[in-house]
Structure formats: C-alpha cells, structure tokens
Biopython code that builds the backbone (N, CA, C, O; Angstrom):
import numpy as np
from Bio.PDB.StructureBuilder import StructureBuilder

atoms = [
    (1, "UNK", "N", (18.641, 46.472, 1.931)),
    (1, "UNK", "CA", (19.848, 45.686, 2.498)),
    (1, "UNK", "C", (19.009, 44.071, 3.339)),
    (1, "UNK", "O", (19.077, 42.871, 3.074)),
    (2, "UNK", "N", (18.154, 45.007, 4.576)),
    (2, "UNK", "CA", (17.591, 44.191, 5.250)),
    (2, "UNK", "C", (16.291, 43.090, 4.460)),
    (2, "UNK", "O", (16.104, 41.891, 4.667)),
    (3, "UNK", "N", (15.604, 43.956, 3.596)),
    (3, "UNK", "CA", (14.910, 43.154, 3.031)),
    (3, "UNK", "C", (15.107, 42.005, 2.487)),
    (3, "UNK", "O", (14.369, 41.020, 2.483)),
    (4, "UNK", "N", (16.903, 42.275, 1.676)),
    (4, "UNK", "CA", (17.193, 41.524, 1.075)),
    (4, "UNK", "C", (17.784, 40.201, 1.713)),
    (4, "UNK", "O", (17.923, 39.170, 1.055)),
    (5, "UNK", "N", (18.092, 40.307, 2.946)),
    (5, "UNK", "CA", (18.586, 39.118, 3.690)),
    (5, "UNK", "C", (17.530, 38.553, 4.382)),
    (5, "UNK", "O", (17.711, 37.365, 4.647)),
    (6, "UNK", "N", (16.338, 39.095, 4.811)),
    (6, "UNK", "CA", (14.865, 38.340, 5.101)),
    (6, "UNK", "C", (14.501, 37.591, 3.975)),
    (6, "UNK", "O", (14.228, 36.399, 4.114)),
    (7, "UNK", "N", (14.457, 38.187, 2.771)),
    (7, "UNK", "CA", (14.070, 37.353, 1.216)),
    (7, "UNK", "C", (15.070, 35.891, 1.760)),
    (7, "UNK", "O", (14.737, 34.876, 2.371)),
    (8, "UNK", "N", (16.146, 36.268, 1.316)),
    (8, "UNK", "CA", (17.198, 35.101, 1.431)),
    (8, "UNK", "C", (17.137, 34.087, 2.331)),
    (8, "UNK", "O", (17.685, 33.014, 2.081)),
    (9, "UNK", "N", (16.370, 34.331, 3.650)),
    (9, "UNK", "CA", (16.300, 33.498, 4.796)),
    (9, "UNK", "C", (15.137, 32.889, 4.286)),
    (9, "UNK", "O", (15.264, 31.665, 4.243)),
    (10, "UNK", "N", (14.012, 33.318, 3.870)),
    (10, "UNK", "CA", (13.029, 33.233, 3.500)),
    (10, "UNK", "C", (13.033, 31.373, 2.400)),
    (10, "UNK", "O", (12.529, 30.276, 2.643)),
    (11, "UNK", "N", (13.865, 31.905, 1.248)),
    (11, "UNK", "CA", (14.073, 31.020, 0.441)),
    (11, "UNK", "C", (14.960, 29.825, 1.156)),
    (11, "UNK", "O", (14.792, 28.608, 1.085)),
    (12, "UNK", "N", (15.960, 30.582, 1.867)),
    (12, "UNK", "CA", (16.689, 28.804, 2.442)),
    (12, "UNK", "C", (15.693, 28.225, 3.040)),
    (12, "UNK", "O", (15.648, 27.000, 2.929)),
    (13, "UNK", "N", (14.783, 28.806, 3.713)),
    (13, "UNK", "CA", (13.927, 28.052, 4.532)),
    (13, "UNK", "C", (13.331, 26.803, 3.954)),
    (13, "UNK", "O", (13.303, 25.640, 4.358)),
    (14, "UNK", "N", (12.727, 27.572, 2.578)),
    (14, "UNK", "CA", (11.958, 26.686, 1.927)),
    (14, "UNK", "C", (13.006, 25.733, 1.146)),
    (14, "UNK", "O", (12.481, 24.708, 0.711)),
    (15, "UNK", "N", (14.039, 25.841, 0.951)),
    (15, "UNK", "CA", (15.054, 24.985, 0.182)),
    (15, "UNK", "C", (15.422, 23.573, 1.569)),
    (15, "UNK", "O", (15.721, 22.436, 1.203)),
    (16, "UNK", "N", (15.328, 23.916, 2.967)),
    (16, "UNK", "CA", (16.085, 22.798, 3.515)),
    (16, "UNK", "C", (14.485, 22.553, 4.340)),
    (16, "UNK", "O", (14.676, 21.755, 5.258)),
    (17, "UNK", "N", (13.208, 22.932, 4.294)),
    (17, "UNK", "CA", (12.393, 22.285, 4.943)),
    (17, "UNK", "C", (11.885, 20.964, 4.042)),
    (17, "UNK", "O", (11.418, 20.913, 2.904)),
    (18, "UNK", "N", (12.141, 20.023, 4.929)),
    (18, "UNK", "CA", (11.340, 18.712, 4.163)),
    (18, "UNK", "C", (10.422, 18.702, 3.373)),
    (18, "UNK", "O", (9.480, 19.467, 3.579)),
    (19, "UNK", "N", (10.416, 17.767, 2.142)),
    (19, "UNK", "CA", (9.231, 17.524, 1.453)),
    (19, "UNK", "C", (8.288, 16.708, 2.144)),
    (19, "UNK", "O", (8.423, 15.925, 3.084)),
    (20, "UNK", "N", (7.102, 17.139, 1.331)),
    (20, "UNK", "CA", (5.855, 16.068, 2.055)),
    (20, "UNK", "C", (6.205, 14.638, 1.953)),
    (20, "UNK", "O", (5.793, 14.031, 2.942)),
    (21, "UNK", "N", (6.943, 13.738, 0.934)),
    (21, "UNK", "CA", (7.037, 12.666, 0.496)),
    (21, "UNK", "C", (8.468, 12.391, 1.881)),
    (21, "UNK", "O", (8.760, 11.301, 2.372)),
    (22, "UNK", "N", (9.000, 13.500, 2.150)),
    (22, "UNK", "CA", (10.325, 13.074, 3.281)),
    (22, "UNK", "C", (9.720, 13.045, 4.746)),
    (22, "UNK", "O", (10.287, 12.470, 5.675)),
    (23, "UNK", "N", (8.453, 13.753, 4.870)),
    (23, "UNK", "CA", (7.744, 13.483, 6.061)),
    (23, "UNK", "C", (6.904, 12.176, 6.172)),
    (23, "UNK", "O", (6.739, 11.665, 7.279)),
    (24, "UNK", "N", (6.246, 11.498, 4.786)),
    (24, "UNK", "CA", (6.124, 10.089, 5.313)),
    (24, "UNK", "C", (6.394, 9.305, 6.340)),
    (24, "UNK", "O", (7.502, 9.445, 6.857)),
    (25, "UNK", "N", (5.538, 8.371, 6.849)),
    (25, "UNK", "CA", (6.169, 7.154, 7.821)),
    (25, "UNK", "C", (6.413, 6.170, 6.999)),
    (25, "UNK", "O", (5.680, 6.006, 6.024)),
    (26, "UNK", "N", (7.498, 5.331, 7.247)),
    (26, "UNK", "CA", (7.441, 3.993, 6.254)),
    (26, "UNK", "C", (6.836, 2.633, 7.133)),
    (26, "UNK", "O", (7.125, 2.328, 8.290)),
    (27, "UNK", "N", (6.310, 2.234, 6.603)),
    (27, "UNK", "CA", (5.457, 0.906, 6.931)),
    (27, "UNK", "C", (5.986, -0.184, 6.262)),
    (27, "UNK", "O", (6.020, -0.071, 5.036)),
    (28, "UNK", "N", (6.418, -1.233, 6.755)),
    (28, "UNK", "CA", (7.067, -2.253, 6.316)),
    (28, "UNK", "C", (5.821, -3.248, 5.887)),
    (28, "UNK", "O", (5.013, -3.500, 6.780)),
    (29, "UNK", "N", (5.568, -3.936, 4.354)),
    (29, "UNK", "CA", (5.005, -4.838, 3.814)),
    (29, "UNK", "C", (4.272, -5.672, 4.889)),
    (29, "UNK", "O", (3.062, -5.886, 4.952)),
    (30, "UNK", "N", (5.174, -6.069, 5.659)),
    (30, "UNK", "CA", (4.711, -7.542, 6.956)),
    (30, "UNK", "C", (3.475, -6.681, 7.871)),
    (30, "UNK", "O", (2.436, -7.193, 8.289)),
    (31, "UNK", "N", (3.950, -5.077, 8.070)),
    (31, "UNK", "CA", (2.954, -4.480, 9.342)),
    (31, "UNK", "C", (1.544, -4.160, 8.015)),
    (31, "UNK", "O", (0.422, -4.008, 8.497)),
    (32, "UNK", "N", (1.638, -4.100, 6.884)),
    (32, "UNK", "CA", (1.040, -3.701, 6.211)),
    (32, "UNK", "C", (-0.431, -5.516, 6.429)),
    (32, "UNK", "O", (-1.597, -5.410, 6.808)),
    (33, "UNK", "N", (-0.094, -6.145, 6.240)),
    (33, "UNK", "CA", (-0.578, -7.100, 6.425)),
    (33, "UNK", "C", (-1.658, -7.229, 7.652)),
    (33, "UNK", "O", (-2.412, -8.187, 7.822)),
    (34, "UNK", "N", (-1.573, -6.117, 8.426)),
    (34, "UNK", "CA", (-2.563, -6.606, 9.702)),
    (34, "UNK", "C", (-3.333, -5.387, 9.536)),
    (34, "UNK", "O", (-3.932, -4.940, 10.514)),
    (35, "UNK", "N", (-3.402, -4.670, 8.180)),
    (35, "UNK", "CA", (-4.242, -3.295, 7.726)),
    (35, "UNK", "C", (-5.212, -3.520, 6.840)),
    (35, "UNK", "O", (-6.231, -2.830, 6.863)),
    (36, "UNK", "N", (-5.016, -4.625, 5.835)),
    (36, "UNK", "CA", (-5.554, -4.888, 4.515)),
    (36, "UNK", "C", (-6.477, -5.979, 5.043)),
    (36, "UNK", "O", (-6.188, -7.003, 5.662)),
    (37, "UNK", "N", (-8.186, -5.298, 4.470)),
    (37, "UNK", "CA", (-9.496, -6.066, 4.892)),
    (37, "UNK", "C", (-10.381, -5.020, 4.600)),
    (37, "UNK", "O", (-10.249, -3.952, 4.001)),
    (38, "UNK", "N", (-11.327, -5.582, 5.169)),
    (38, "UNK", "CA", (-13.166, -4.727, 5.347)),
    (38, "UNK", "C", (-13.226, -4.871, 6.398)),
    (38, "UNK", "O", (-13.136, -5.982, 6.919)),
    (39, "UNK", "N", (-13.419, -3.633, 7.125)),
    (39, "UNK", "CA", (-14.216, -3.494, 8.532)),
    (39, "UNK", "C", (-15.297, -2.630, 8.367)),
    (39, "UNK", "O", (-15.277, -1.563, 7.753)),
    (40, "UNK", "N", (-16.411, -3.230, 9.048)),
    (40, "UNK", "CA", (-17.785, -2.751, 9.269)),
    (40, "UNK", "C", (-17.599, -1.777, 10.197)),
    (40, "UNK", "O", (-17.062, -2.250, 11.199)),
    (41, "UNK", "N", (-17.927, -0.056, 10.323)),
    (41, "UNK", "CA", (-17.919, 0.938, 10.858)),
    (41, "UNK", "C", (-19.173, 0.893, 12.157)),
    (41, "UNK", "O", (-20.036, 0.026, 12.017)),
    (42, "UNK", "N", (-19.237, 1.513, 12.991)),
    (42, "UNK", "CA", (-19.885, 1.480, 13.710)),
    (42, "UNK", "C", (-21.143, 2.323, 13.400)),
    (42, "UNK", "O", (-22.174, 2.097, 14.033)),
    (43, "UNK", "N", (-21.110, 3.135, 12.603)),
    (43, "UNK", "CA", (-22.002, 3.941, 11.740)),
    (43, "UNK", "C", (-22.682, 3.279, 10.125)),
    (43, "UNK", "O", (-23.323, 3.828, 9.228)),
    (44, "UNK", "N", (-22.232, 2.030, 10.289)),
    (44, "UNK", "CA", (-22.552, 1.251, 9.061)),
    (44, "UNK", "C", (-21.966, 1.220, 7.836)),
    (44, "UNK", "O", (-22.102, 0.311, 7.017)),
    (45, "UNK", "N", (-21.328, 2.187, 7.707)),
    (45, "UNK", "CA", (-20.031, 1.817, 6.484)),
    (45, "UNK", "C", (-19.512, 0.937, 6.663)),
    (45, "UNK", "O", (-19.595, 0.217, 7.659)),
    (46, "UNK", "N", (-18.823, 0.796, 5.678)),
    (46, "UNK", "CA", (-17.698, -0.382, 5.608)),
    (46, "UNK", "C", (-16.962, 0.550, 4.664)),
    (46, "UNK", "O", (-17.214, 1.341, 3.756)),
    (47, "UNK", "N", (-15.355, -0.209, 5.703)),
    (47, "UNK", "CA", (-14.131, 0.656, 5.063)),
    (47, "UNK", "C", (-13.537, -0.672, 4.396)),
    (47, "UNK", "O", (-13.654, -1.692, 5.074)),
    (48, "UNK", "N", (-12.914, -0.781, 3.147)),
    (48, "UNK", "CA", (-11.728, -1.569, 2.530)),
    (48, "UNK", "C", (-10.897, -1.292, 2.379)),
    (48, "UNK", "O", (-10.781, -0.431, 1.507)),
    (49, "UNK", "N", (-9.571, -1.802, 3.119)),
    (49, "UNK", "CA", (-8.152, -1.447, 2.431)),
    (49, "UNK", "C", (-7.603, -2.092, 1.833)),
    (49, "UNK", "O", (-7.295, -3.089, 2.486)),
    (50, "UNK", "N", (-7.144, -2.133, 0.552)),
    (50, "UNK", "CA", (-6.345, -2.899, -0.516)),
    (50, "UNK", "C", (-5.223, -2.415, -0.613)),
    (50, "UNK", "O", (-5.067, -1.395, 0.059)),
    (51, "UNK", "N", (-4.197, -2.819, -1.310)),
    (51, "UNK", "CA", (-2.915, -2.634, -1.474)),
    (51, "UNK", "C", (-2.299, -3.307, -2.833)),
    (51, "UNK", "O", (-2.769, -4.290, -3.407)),
    (52, "UNK", "N", (-1.173, -2.582, -3.210)),
    (52, "UNK", "CA", (-0.654, -3.393, -3.876)),
    (52, "UNK", "C", (0.769, -2.681, -4.585)),
    (52, "UNK", "O", (0.896, -1.797, -5.432)),
    (53, "UNK", "N", (1.745, -3.495, -3.828)),
    (53, "UNK", "CA", (3.148, -3.073, -3.978)),
    (53, "UNK", "C", (3.427, -2.134, -2.997)),
    (53, "UNK", "O", (3.144, -2.605, -1.895)),
    (54, "UNK", "N", (3.788, -1.201, -2.941)),
    (54, "UNK", "CA", (4.364, -0.646, -1.612)),
    (54, "UNK", "C", (3.010, 0.595, -1.716)),
    (54, "UNK", "O", (3.120, 1.742, -1.283)),
    (55, "UNK", "N", (1.981, 0.127, -2.273)),
    (55, "UNK", "CA", (1.098, 1.589, -2.253)),
    (55, "UNK", "C", (-0.356, 0.983, -1.434)),
    (55, "UNK", "O", (-0.558, -0.229, -1.507)),
    (56, "UNK", "N", (-1.006, 1.556, -0.927)),
    (56, "UNK", "CA", (-2.453, 1.261, -0.433)),
    (56, "UNK", "C", (-3.397, 2.488, -0.552)),
    (56, "UNK", "O", (-3.227, 3.705, -0.633)),
    (57, "UNK", "N", (-4.376, 1.720, -0.531)),
    (57, "UNK", "CA", (-5.999, 2.409, -0.904)),
    (57, "UNK", "C", (-6.615, 2.265, 0.309)),
    (57, "UNK", "O", (-6.330, 1.599, 1.305)),
    (58, "UNK", "N", (-7.873, 3.314, -0.063)),
    (58, "UNK", "CA", (-9.073, 2.926, 1.576)),
    (58, "UNK", "C", (-10.272, 3.291, 0.502)),
    (58, "UNK", "O", (-10.251, 4.183, -0.346)),
    (59, "UNK", "N", (-11.384, 2.291, 0.799)),
    (59, "UNK", "CA", (-12.538, 2.575, -0.180)),
    (59, "UNK", "C", (-13.593, 2.782, 1.113)),
    (59, "UNK", "O", (-13.374, 2.263, 2.207)),
    (60, "UNK", "N", (-14.688, 3.559, 0.850)),
    (60, "UNK", "CA", (-15.437, 3.972, 2.097)),
    (60, "UNK", "C", (-16.788, 3.724, 0.819)),
    (60, "UNK", "O", (-16.945, 4.380, -0.211)),
    (61, "UNK", "N", (-17.724, 2.423, 1.387)),
    (61, "UNK", "CA", (-18.719, 2.197, 1.352)),
    (61, "UNK", "C", (-18.598, 2.186, -0.340)),
    (61, "UNK", "O", (-19.315, 2.955, -0.981)),
    (62, "UNK", "N", (-17.538, 1.162, -1.114)),
    (62, "UNK", "CA", (-17.418, 1.193, -2.423)),
    (62, "UNK", "C", (-17.242, 2.257, -3.232)),
    (62, "UNK", "O", (-17.443, 2.094, -4.435)),
    (63, "UNK", "N", (-16.736, 3.860, -2.613)),
    (63, "UNK", "CA", (-16.899, 4.998, -3.573)),
    (63, "UNK", "C", (-15.425, 4.633, -4.023)),
    (63, "UNK", "O", (-14.833, 3.587, -3.755)),
    (64, "UNK", "N", (-14.837, 5.960, -4.935)),
    (64, "UNK", "CA", (-13.603, 5.499, -5.635)),
    (64, "UNK", "C", (-12.652, 5.413, -4.481)),
    (64, "UNK", "O", (-12.914, 5.882, -3.373)),
    (65, "UNK", "N", (-11.591, 4.827, -4.768)),
    (65, "UNK", "CA", (-10.225, 4.395, -3.730)),
    (65, "UNK", "C", (-9.593, 5.770, -3.574)),
    (65, "UNK", "O", (-9.459, 6.584, -4.488)),
    (66, "UNK", "N", (-9.159, 5.958, -2.100)),
    (66, "UNK", "CA", (-8.317, 7.252, -1.487)),
    (66, "UNK", "C", (-6.825, 6.573, -1.346)),
    (66, "UNK", "O", (-6.725, 5.638, -0.552)),
    (67, "UNK", "N", (-5.752, 6.963, -2.019)),
    (67, "UNK", "CA", (-4.653, 6.837, -1.803)),
    (67, "UNK", "C", (-4.148, 7.165, -0.299)),
    (67, "UNK", "O", (-4.134, 8.323, 0.119)),
    (68, "UNK", "N", (-3.741, 6.078, 0.467)),
    (68, "UNK", "CA", (-3.462, 6.504, 1.850)),
    (68, "UNK", "C", (-1.953, 6.885, 1.755)),
    (68, "UNK", "O", (-1.443, 6.657, 0.658)),
    (69, "UNK", "N", (-1.149, 7.428, 2.718)),
    (69, "UNK", "CA", (-0.064, 7.811, 3.153)),
    (69, "UNK", "C", (0.381, 7.404, 4.634)),
    (69, "UNK", "O", (-0.384, 7.700, 5.552)),
    (70, "UNK", "N", (1.145, 6.982, 4.812)),
    (70, "UNK", "CA", (1.561, 6.562, 6.426)),
    (70, "UNK", "C", (2.057, 7.703, 7.240)),
    (70, "UNK", "O", (3.170, 8.156, 6.973)),
    (71, "UNK", "N", (1.507, 8.104, 7.992)),
    (71, "UNK", "CA", (2.358, 9.427, 8.924)),
    (71, "UNK", "C", (2.200, 8.891, 10.593)),
    (71, "UNK", "O", (2.001, 9.627, 11.559)),
    (72, "UNK", "N", (2.359, 7.340, 10.606)),
    (72, "UNK", "CA", (2.743, 7.100, 11.945)),
    (72, "UNK", "C", (2.708, 5.157, 12.185)),
    (72, "UNK", "O", (2.020, 4.387, 11.515)),
    (73, "UNK", "N", (3.305, 4.914, 12.901)),
    (73, "UNK", "CA", (2.960, 3.311, 13.055)),
    (73, "UNK", "C", (1.667, 2.988, 12.799)),
    (73, "UNK", "O", (0.986, 3.492, 13.693)),
    (74, "UNK", "N", (0.832, 2.263, 11.845)),
    (74, "UNK", "CA", (-0.536, 1.828, 11.371)),
    (74, "UNK", "C", (-1.139, 3.201, 11.531)),
    (74, "UNK", "O", (-2.079, 3.149, 12.324)),
    (75, "UNK", "N", (-0.915, 4.473, 11.028)),
    (75, "UNK", "CA", (-1.643, 5.439, 11.124)),
    (75, "UNK", "C", (-1.620, 5.951, 9.675)),
    (75, "UNK", "O", (-0.459, 6.016, 9.272)),
    (76, "UNK", "N", (-2.556, 6.347, 8.732)),
    (76, "UNK", "CA", (-2.234, 6.892, 8.000)),
    (76, "UNK", "C", (-3.213, 7.960, 7.583)),
    (76, "UNK", "O", (-4.245, 7.771, 8.227)),
    (77, "UNK", "N", (-3.336, 8.993, 6.788)),
    (77, "UNK", "CA", (-4.242, 9.990, 6.221)),
    (77, "UNK", "C", (-4.628, 9.712, 4.744)),
    (77, "UNK", "O", (-3.941, 8.855, 4.187)),
    (78, "UNK", "N", (-5.392, 10.163, 4.182)),
    (78, "UNK", "CA", (-5.665, 9.798, 2.974)),
    (78, "UNK", "C", (-5.242, 11.075, 1.951)),
    (78, "UNK", "O", (-5.617, 12.164, 2.386)),
    (79, "UNK", "N", (-4.495, 11.121, 0.612)),
    (79, "UNK", "CA", (-3.798, 11.765, 0.110)),
    (79, "UNK", "C", (-4.692, 13.068, 0.014)),
    (79, "UNK", "O", (-3.990, 14.079, -0.001)),
    (80, "UNK", "N", (-6.131, 13.333, -0.060)),
    (80, "UNK", "CA", (-6.845, 14.148, -0.071)),
    (80, "UNK", "C", (-6.889, 14.990, 1.073)),
    (80, "UNK", "O", (-7.161, 16.190, 1.117)),
    (81, "UNK", "N", (-6.507, 14.001, 2.240)),
    (81, "UNK", "CA", (-7.040, 14.805, 3.562)),
    (81, "UNK", "C", (-8.580, 14.442, 4.196)),
    (81, "UNK", "O", (-9.099, 14.911, 5.209)),
    (82, "UNK", "N", (-9.088, 13.508, 3.304)),
    (82, "UNK", "CA", (-10.223, 13.686, 3.859)),
    (82, "UNK", "C", (-10.556, 12.353, 4.883)),
    (82, "UNK", "O", (-11.729, 12.411, 5.250)),
    (83, "UNK", "N", (-9.902, 11.286, 5.385)),
    (83, "UNK", "CA", (-9.968, 10.407, 6.445)),
    (83, "UNK", "C", (-8.056, 10.394, 7.334)),
    (83, "UNK", "O", (-6.982, 10.881, 6.982)),
    (84, "UNK", "N", (-8.278, 9.977, 7.952)),
    (84, "UNK", "CA", (-7.531, 9.666, 8.863)),
    (84, "UNK", "C", (-7.550, 8.526, 9.709)),
    (84, "UNK", "O", (-8.452, 8.290, 10.512)),
    (85, "UNK", "N", (-6.436, 7.746, 9.501)),
    (85, "UNK", "CA", (-7.261, 6.101, 10.106)),
    (85, "UNK", "C", (-5.529, 5.967, 11.238)),
    (85, "UNK", "O", (-4.356, 6.340, 11.197)),
    (86, "UNK", "N", (-6.470, 5.180, 12.116)),
    (86, "UNK", "CA", (-5.593, 4.393, 12.982)),
    (86, "UNK", "C", (-6.079, 2.853, 12.851)),
    (86, "UNK", "O", (-7.182, 2.325, 12.706)),
    (87, "UNK", "N", (-4.529, 2.294, 12.988)),
    (87, "UNK", "CA", (-5.519, 0.357, 13.389)),
    (87, "UNK", "C", (-4.515, 0.234, 14.650)),
    (87, "UNK", "O", (-3.396, 0.735, 14.754)),
    (88, "UNK", "N", (-5.119, -0.459, 15.453)),
    (88, "UNK", "CA", (-4.848, -1.163, 16.232)),
    (88, "UNK", "C", (-4.644, -3.020, 16.615)),
    (88, "UNK", "O", (-5.595, -3.601, 17.138)),
    (89, "UNK", "N", (-3.796, -3.523, 16.404)),
    (89, "UNK", "CA", (-4.036, -4.956, 16.221)),
    (89, "UNK", "C", (-4.479, -5.670, 17.379)),
    (89, "UNK", "O", (-3.943, -5.303, 18.425)),
    (90, "UNK", "N", (-5.257, -6.529, 17.461)),
    (90, "UNK", "CA", (-5.649, -7.130, 18.840)),
    (90, "UNK", "C", (-5.797, -8.674, 18.498)),
    (90, "UNK", "O", (-5.718, -9.035, 17.324)),
    (91, "UNK", "N", (-5.970, -9.413, 19.330)),
    (91, "UNK", "CA", (-5.986, -10.912, 19.233)),
    (91, "UNK", "C", (-7.062, -11.392, 18.393)),
    (91, "UNK", "O", (-8.255, -11.358, 18.694)),
    (92, "UNK", "N", (-6.591, -11.818, 17.376)),
    (92, "UNK", "CA", (-7.678, -12.463, 16.115)),
    (92, "UNK", "C", (-8.481, -11.218, 15.625)),
    (92, "UNK", "O", (-9.559, -11.468, 15.085)),
    (93, "UNK", "N", (-8.111, -9.931, 15.738)),
    (93, "UNK", "CA", (-8.717, -8.970, 14.681)),
    (93, "UNK", "C", (-8.033, -7.429, 14.776)),
    (93, "UNK", "O", (-7.122, -7.283, 15.591)),
    (94, "UNK", "N", (-8.318, -6.657, 14.226)),
    (94, "UNK", "CA", (-7.949, -5.648, 14.222)),
    (94, "UNK", "C", (-8.430, -4.219, 14.229)),
    (94, "UNK", "O", (-8.781, -3.891, 13.096)),
    (95, "UNK", "N", (-8.545, -3.398, 14.991)),
    (95, "UNK", "CA", (-9.793, -2.318, 15.210)),
    (95, "UNK", "C", (-9.359, -1.297, 14.830)),
    (95, "UNK", "O", (-8.203, -0.968, 15.095)),
    (96, "UNK", "N", (-10.248, -0.476, 14.052)),
    (96, "UNK", "CA", (-9.806, 0.762, 12.958)),
    (96, "UNK", "C", (-10.664, 1.892, 13.836)),
    (96, "UNK", "O", (-11.608, 1.624, 14.579)),
    (97, "UNK", "N", (-10.062, 3.353, 13.549)),
    (97, "UNK", "CA", (-10.632, 4.544, 13.876)),
    (97, "UNK", "C", (-10.652, 5.313, 12.765)),
    (97, "UNK", "O", (-9.727, 5.581, 11.998)),
    (98, "UNK", "N", (-11.571, 5.581, 12.747)),
    (98, "UNK", "CA", (-11.670, 6.941, 11.347)),
    (98, "UNK", "C", (-12.275, 8.047, 11.885)),
    (98, "UNK", "O", (-13.304, 8.087, 12.559)),
    (99, "UNK", "N", (-11.535, 8.972, 11.527)),
    (99, "UNK", "CA", (-11.370, 10.335, 11.426)),
    (99, "UNK", "C", (-11.707, 10.807, 10.288)),
    (99, "UNK", "O", (-10.961, 10.725, 9.312)),
    (100, "UNK", "N", (-13.254, 11.547, 10.247)),
    (100, "UNK", "CA", (-13.530, 12.138, 9.104)),
    (100, "UNK", "C", (-13.228, 13.555, 9.027)),
    (100, "UNK", "O", (-13.391, 14.157, 10.088)),
    (101, "UNK", "N", (-12.716, 14.435, 7.751)),
    (101, "UNK", "CA", (-12.227, 16.005, 7.720)),
    (101, "UNK", "C", (-13.060, 16.317, 6.891)),
    (101, "UNK", "O", (-13.127, 17.479, 6.489)),
]
sb = StructureBuilder()
sb.init_structure("model")
sb.init_model(0)
sb.init_chain("A")
sb.init_seg("    ")
for serial, (resi, resn, name, xyz) in enumerate(atoms, 1):
    if name == "N":
        sb.init_residue(resn, " ", resi, " ")
    sb.init_atom(name, np.array(xyz, "f"), 0.0, 1.0, " ", f" {name:<3s}", serial, name[0])
structure = sb.get_structure()
C-alpha cells in the first residue's frame, strides 16, 4: 500500500510540473528589436541573431541556425543547450555575453 502511494505521488508530481514551454519567458516583439543583428565577439567569432514572427535564431560564424528560447529579460538559451546569451542595451549599441556549454 505504501509503495502504491509513493508511485501515485510521483505520477501526480509529473502531471502538475510545468512543461518546458510553460517555463519559457515571454519577450515582446518590440524588445526583440534590441537583440536582432550581428555581433562581433571578443574571440573573433561572429554571432548573428535573426527572427521571424515570434521565433528567433542564432548563427555562430555562419553555422546552422540554432533556435533561441527566452529564459529571462533579454536572456536566451539555444534549444539544444549549446549557448546561453544575455543582451544588455546600451546607448547606441547592445552588448552580448555568450556562454558556450
């Protein structure tokens, strides 16, 4: 009986846990305008952020594009988890911090 209760509790926890999509952070299209563009990185690589509709992608050195998922205000991870990007709007420019995983 105790094992059945533990199993039921575990199943219930899975059902009420938020899905990955529900954890995504919403960024308004007007905020995305701060992000789109090309960024020369300090290591010589070039990061390009492009978007269409409500989707955004990153390209690093012209490689295949990686889908971006917002996780905070102007903060993204690639869907594959390879990059974490943080953007900081400054006067006349936007600074980006890239963490490679």
